[in-house]
C-alpha positions as CSV (number, residue, x, y, z in Angstrom):
1,M,0.0,0.0,0.0
2,A,1.4,3.4,-1.0
3,A,2.0,6.1,1.6
4,I,-0.4,9.0,1.5
5,H,1.2,12.4,1.5
6,P,-0.6,15.8,2.0
7,K,-1.0,17.8,-1.2
8,G,2.3,19.6,-2.0
9,A,4.3,17.5,0.4
10,V,7.7,16.2,-0.6
11,K,8.0,12.4,-0.3
12,D,11.7,12.1,0.8
13,E,13.2,15.4,1.9
14,V,16.9,15.3,2.3
15,V,18.0,16.0,5.9
16,T,21.3,17.8,6.5
17,Y,23.1,17.4,9.8
18,F,25.1,20.2,11.3
19,F,27.6,19.4,14.0
20,L,28.7,22.4,15.9
21,I,32.0,21.5,17.4
22,R,34.0,23.1,20.3
23,H,37.3,22.1,21.7
24,T,37.5,21.0,25.3
25,E,40.6,21.8,27.4
26,K,42.1,18.6,26.3
27,G,41.5,19.5,22.7
28,T,43.2,22.8,22.8
29,V,46.5,21.2,23.5
30,Q,46.4,18.6,20.7
31,S,49.1,18.5,18.0
32,A,48.2,19.1,14.4
33,A,48.8,15.4,13.7
34,Q,46.4,14.4,16.5
35,K,43.7,16.7,15.2
36,K,44.2,15.3,11.7
37,K,43.9,11.7,13.0
38,G,40.7,12.6,14.8
39,V,39.2,14.2,11.6
40,N,40.2,11.2,9.5
41,D,38.7,8.7,12.0
42,V,35.4,10.6,12.0
43,T,35.4,10.8,8.2
44,K,35.8,7.0,8.0
45,V,32.8,6.5,10.3
46,V,30.7,8.9,8.1
47,K,31.7,7.0,4.9
48,K,30.9,3.7,6.6
49,E,27.4,5.1,7.4
50,G,27.0,6.0,3.7
51,G,27.3,9.7,4.2
52,Q,29.4,12.7,3.1
53,C,30.8,15.4,5.2
54,N,32.5,18.8,4.9
55,L,34.4,20.4,7.9
56,Y,34.6,24.2,8.2
57,S,36.9,26.1,10.6
58,T,35.3,29.1,12.2
59,R,36.7,32.3,13.7
60,G,34.9,34.7,16.1
61,A,32.1,32.1,16.8
62,P,31.2,30.2,19.9
63,F,32.2,27.0,18.0
64,D,35.6,26.0,16.5
65,Y,34.3,24.0,13.7
66,V,31.0,23.2,11.8
67,S,30.7,19.9,10.1
68,V,28.0,19.5,7.5
69,M,26.8,15.9,6.8
70,T,24.4,14.4,4.3
71,G,23.4,11.0,3.3
72,I,23.0,9.6,6.8
73,T,20.1,8.5,8.9
74,T,19.2,10.1,12.2
75,A,20.5,7.1,14.1
76,A,23.8,7.4,12.2
77,A,24.0,11.1,13.1
78,V,23.7,10.2,16.8
79,R,26.4,7.5,16.5
80,I,28.7,9.9,14.7
81,A,28.2,12.6,17.4
82,A,29.2,10.0,19.9
83,E,32.3,9.1,17.9
84,I,33.2,12.8,17.6
85,E,33.2,13.1,21.3
86,T,34.9,9.7,22.2
87,R,38.5,11.2,22.6
88,G,37.3,13.9,25.0
89,T,38.9,16.6,22.8
90,V,35.7,18.2,21.5
91,K,32.0,18.5,22.4
92,A,29.5,18.4,19.5
93,T,26.1,19.9,19.3
94,L,23.9,18.2,16.7
95,I,21.3,20.1,14.7
96,S,19.3,18.7,11.8
97,G,17.6,20.7,9.0
98,I,15.9,20.5,5.7
99,E,16.7,22.9,2.8
100,I,14.0,25.5,2.3
101,M,15.7,27.6,-0.3
102,A,18.8,27.2,-2.4
103,A,20.7,30.0,-3.9
104,R,21.8,29.0,-7.4
105,V,24.5,31.0,-9.2
106,I,25.1,30.5,-12.9
107,S,28.8,30.6,-13.6
108,G,29.8,34.0,-15.0
109,T,26.4,35.6,-14.6
110,S,25.5,38.0,-11.9
111,P,21.9,37.8,-10.5
112,S,21.0,41.1,-12.1
113,E,22.2,39.8,-15.5
114,K,20.0,36.7,-15.5
115,G,16.8,38.5,-16.6
116,R,18.5,40.3,-19.6
């Protein structure tokens, strides 16, 4: 039996997971090699769960990094958050969201030139 969706509803919306990551005291004294190993370990878990991720460094924000992940389930997101925190070097806040508007830029064309 097919699922019934309200008129105009999207059947399978893509959920994006945002991990807001902040160093703990232990994390602030890590070497660059230790940080890289931690990032690589988490990336392996994300790929194992079937997802993709991008990691962004921030400045002047209450978080040190933002990781954006797609292609994973809610359960996988929770498991990944736990994996991120296992070393005790960072704390992660998990936020999920769905895209409501996408800005699309046509290469070489400014938004004001599109209508010409």
